[in-house]
C-alpha positions in Angstrom: 135.3 75.2 44.9 138.7 74.2 43.4 141.3 72.6 45.7 144.0 74.2 43.5 145.7 76.9 45.7 146.7 78.8 42.6 143.1 79.0 41.2 141.5 82.5 41.2 139.3 83.3 44.1 136.4 84.4 41.9 135.5 84.7 38.2 136.7 87.8 36.5 134.0 90.4 36.3 135.4 92.3 33.3 134.3 91.3 29.8 137.4 93.0 28.3 140.3 90.8 27.5 142.6 93.6 26.6 146.0 93.9 28.3 146.8 97.5 27.3 145.1 100.8 27.8 142.7 101.7 25.0 142.4 105.2 23.7 139.8 107.0 21.7 140.5 109.9 19.4 138.0 111.3 17.0 140.3 112.7 14.4 142.4 109.7 13.4 142.5 109.3 9.6 142.8 105.7 8.7 142.7 103.2 5.8 143.3 99.5 5.7 144.9 97.4 2.9 144.2 93.7 3.0 147.1 91.5 2.0 146.1 88.9 -0.5 148.3 86.1 -1.8 150.8 87.7 -4.3 149.0 91.0 -4.4 147.8 93.9 -2.3 144.3 95.2 -2.7 143.2 98.9 -2.7 142.9 101.0 0.4 139.6 100.7 2.4 138.4 103.6 4.6 137.9 102.6 8.2 136.7 104.3 11.4 139.0 103.8 14.4 136.8 103.0 17.5 139.7 102.6 19.9 143.4 101.8 19.8 146.1 100.5 22.2 149.7 99.6 21.8 148.8 96.0 21.0 145.7 96.4 18.7 142.8 98.4 17.3 139.1 98.2 17.1 137.7 99.4 13.8 134.5 99.7 11.9 134.2 99.3 8.2 131.5 98.3 5.7 134.0 96.1 3.9 133.8 92.4 5.0 136.9 91.0 6.7 137.5 87.3 7.4 139.1 86.1 10.6 142.9 85.9 10.4 143.1 88.2 7.4 146.4 90.0 7.4 146.2 93.7 6.7 148.3 96.9 6.7 146.9 99.9 8.6 147.7 103.4 7.4 147.1 105.6 10.4 147.5 109.4 10.7 147.5 109.8 14.5 148.5 113.5 14.6 149.1 116.2 12.1 152.8 115.3 12.0 152.8 111.6 12.6 151.5 108.8 10.3 152.5 105.1 10.3 152.0 101.8 8.5 151.2 99.0 10.9 150.9 95.3 9.9 148.0 93.6 11.8 145.7 90.6 11.7 141.9 90.3 12.2 141.3 88.4 15.4 137.8 89.3 16.5 134.5 89.9 14.8 132.2 92.0 17.1 129.5 92.6 14.5 129.1 92.6 10.7 130.9 96.0 10.6 133.1 96.0 13.8 136.4 94.1 14.0 139.3 93.6 16.5 142.8 93.5 15.1 146.1 92.7 16.8 149.3 94.4 15.7 152.3 92.3 14.6 154.5 94.3 17.0 153.7 96.5 20.0 153.3 100.1 18.9 154.5 102.2 21.9 155.8 105.0 19.6 152.5 105.4 17.9 150.6 105.6 21.2 153.2 108.1 22.5 152.3 110.4 19.5 148.6 109.8 20.0 148.6 110.9 23.6 151.1 113.8 23.0 148.0 116.0 22.6 146.6 115.6 26.1 143.4 117.4 25.3 142.5 115.4 22.2 142.0 111.8 23.4 140.1 109.8 26.0 140.6 106.5 27.7 138.2 103.9 26.3 136.3 101.7 28.7 
């Protein structure tokens, strides 16, 4: 046991390191454009597994390297689409990646949850 009075009483039991609520929505249309030095590549289709105001978990057959900077093109609702700069920060499998947004996306999440019947909270 630590003699540090500010040490946590026990180890965290959660494996999730996320600091924002994650949402799932099945009808998000999305593409990703990797930024390469002095040029931008073509759009790559992606599947959005979950999204929060701070980042996104995606699946794609395209191979992405850690720290790759990308631009996400997300159509969150029928009347709201956005371009979000992000960076690959986690590799969960050969096709599943975690990305962090350059800036917190509260407006995008507000639009996402505006249809209360068409999203779920991801665990």
